[in-house]
C-alpha positions in Angstrom: 11.8 27.6 -5.3 12.5 24.8 -2.7 15.8 24.5 -0.9 17.0 21.9 1.6 19.7 23.0 3.9 21.6 20.5 6.2 23.4 21.4 9.4 24.9 19.8 12.4 27.8 18.0 10.9 31.3 18.2 12.4 34.2 16.3 13.9 33.5 13.9 16.7 35.3 11.1 18.5 34.3 7.5 18.0 31.4 6.6 20.4 30.1 10.2 20.3 26.9 11.6 19.0 25.7 14.2 16.5 22.3 15.5 15.4 21.8 16.5 11.8 19.0 18.8 10.8 17.6 19.4 7.3 15.3 22.4 6.9 13.1 22.9 3.9 12.7 26.4 2.6 10.1 27.6 0.1 6.4 27.5 -0.6 5.9 23.9 0.4 2.4 22.4 0.2 3.3 18.9 1.5 6.2 16.5 1.9 6.1 12.8 1.5 9.0 10.5 2.1 12.2 12.1 3.4 15.5 10.4 3.7 19.2 10.7 4.6 21.9 9.5 2.4 25.7 9.5 2.9 28.7 9.3 0.6 32.1 8.4 1.8 35.2 9.3 -0.3 35.5 7.1 -3.4 32.1 5.4 -2.7 28.6 5.7 -4.0 25.9 7.6 -2.2 23.9 5.3 0.0 20.5 5.5 1.5 20.8 5.1 5.3 17.4 6.1 6.7 14.0 7.1 5.5 10.7 8.3 7.1 7.3 8.4 5.4 4.6 10.9 5.8 3.0 8.6 8.3 6.2 8.4 10.3 7.1 4.9 9.3 10.9 4.6 9.4 13.5 2.3 7.8 17.2 2.0 8.2 20.2 0.5 6.5 21.7 -2.4 8.5 24.9 -0.4 9.0 23.1 2.2 11.1 20.2 0.3 12.6 20.0 0.7 16.4 22.4 3.7 16.4 20.7 6.3 14.2 17.2 7.7 14.5 15.4 9.6 11.8 12.5 11.9 12.6 10.5 14.7 11.1 8.6 17.8 12.3 6.2 18.7 9.5 5.1 21.9 11.3 8.7 23.1 11.2 9.5 21.7 7.7 12.5 20.0 9.3 13.9 16.5 9.3 16.5 15.2 11.8 19.0 12.4 12.1 20.2 11.5 15.6 23.5 9.6 15.3 24.8 7.8 18.4 27.7 5.4 19.0 29.4 6.9 16.0 32.2 4.9 14.3 35.0 6.0 12.0 33.3 4.2 9.1 30.4 6.7 9.5 32.7 9.4 8.2 31.0 10.8 5.1 29.1 13.7 3.6 25.5 13.4 4.7 22.7 14.5 2.4 19.0 15.0 3.0 16.5 14.1 0.3 12.7 14.8 0.2 9.8 14.3 -2.1 8.0 17.7 -1.9 4.9 19.2 -3.5 5.2 22.9 -3.9 3.9 25.6 -6.2 6.3 24.3 -8.8 4.9 20.8 -8.8 6.1 17.5 -7.1 9.8 16.8 -7.2 12.5 15.1 -5.3 15.0 17.6 -3.8 18.5 17.3 -2.4 20.5 19.3 0.1 24.1 20.2 -0.5 25.4 18.0 2.3 27.1 18.3 5.6 30.4 16.7 6.5 30.6 14.2 9.4 34.0 13.1 10.5 34.5 10.4 13.2 38.0 10.1 14.6 39.2 6.8 16.2 
């Protein structure tokens, strides 16, 4: 069984920073593209950052230049460094990963971590 567990969310003032982590648990053979999504109240879940197995990254325009996605394959961990946070960044943040394990190759989701940015 594969599980993704996010951490690092919390309450921060506008202009502050947070670092989210997503740890993958289970018998993982390899991981391909990993990504962070977020969902604000009453809105759809949106892709905000992704990193491929070769460390190529991409970002939504709303976070470009402020957020940095990275991965540590040896630790089965993905990160999202969030700087210059704005109130509109308030959302539940989810990690997502395409993982090959003993069960096969599937896309997995974490349960989310709340990020609240006060003005």
